[in-house]
N, C-alpha and C positions, 0 to 999 in steps of 0.2 A: 572216379566217381562221375554222376549223371544228377543235372540240377534239372527242373522245371519250374520255369518261372512264370506263372499266369497273371494276366493285370484284366482290369476292363471292366468288374464287377460296379455295384452301384446303387442308386435307388431311382425307381422308373417309374411310373403312374402305370395303371393296367392299360394295354394296347400301345403301351409304348417299345421302345426296342434298346437293345443292348449288342457288345460286340465283345467277345472274350476273346484273347490270346492267351497261347501258351507256346514258351519257346525251351525246347530242349537244348541242351550245351553240357561240356566237360568229354570226357573219355568216351567218344561215340564210332562203334564202325557202322551201324547201319540201323534205324529207324523202320521198323514193322508198325503195325497198328496204331494210331492214338484216336484217344476219344476224351469224351467230358462225361462225367459223373454227378450227380448232387446229392444233396444227402439234407434233410428238412430234419429240423428238430424232433425228437422222437421214432424219427423215422430211419431204416435201413437205407445205404447208399444204395443209388439203382444208376442201370447206364443210363445215358440222354441219348450221345450219337458217338458214332464210332466208325474211322474212316481207313481204308488199309493203304500200303503203300502206293496202291495201285489206282485209287480213288474210288474205289468200293464203298459204299456209304450205307450205314444202319442207322434206324432211327428209333426209340421208343414211340410207341404210339400216342402217347399224352402230347409230344411236340410235333408229329410230323405235318408237314403243311406251315408250321410257323418257324421250325430251327432249320439252319443250314449250318454244316459241317464242312469244312475246308480246310487242305495245306499246302503249305510250302514246301517239300521236301529237303532243296537247296539251303533253306534256314531252318530245316528240324523244327517248324512252327506249325502248330494246329489252331483253327479260328472255329468259334459257335456264332453265328449270327444268330440273333431272337429278336424276332419278330411279333408282335401281338400277345405282349406278356400280358400274364394271369398271374394273381396273387396265390395261386397254387404252384407256380413256379418260383417263389421265393426259396433259397435254399444255399447252402453253401455249393460250391461246385467246383470241381476237381479235375486237375486235366490230367491225364494215364497215358504211358508211352510205354510198347513193347521193344527195350532195347539193347542192341547185340554191341557189347563194347571191344571185344577185337575179334579176327577173322576165325579163330578159333573156340569163340568163346560160347556159353550159352546166351539165350534171348532172358532177361528178367522184363519185370514189370518194376516202372517207377512214376512216381504219384507229384505232383505240384501240393501246394501249402493250402492250397483254397484258397476262393476269394466269394466274398458274398456276395448274393443277386437277390434287393429287397424289392418285392411289386406291391405298392399300396398306394394308393387315392393322397 
């Protein structure tokens, strides 16, 4: 089994910063793309940022220039540095990872449990 454990959410004022972390553990042969998604009440889940195992980054237009994704391949951990936060960034943030569990297995998507980020005065 594979587990993704997130940390770092919380309450922050507009203009503030937060750093999210997500560590993948368990039966892992290789981790490919890792990313962050978010879902606000009444909205669909949307991609925020993603990073390949080679370090290529992709961002949603709404967060470009404010959020930075990074990863530590040795630790199977992905980070999301969020700066200049806005009330519209309020959502539950989910970590995602594409994982190959064995050298002969397929690649499957795994999700974390989600962490709440609230941006409010």
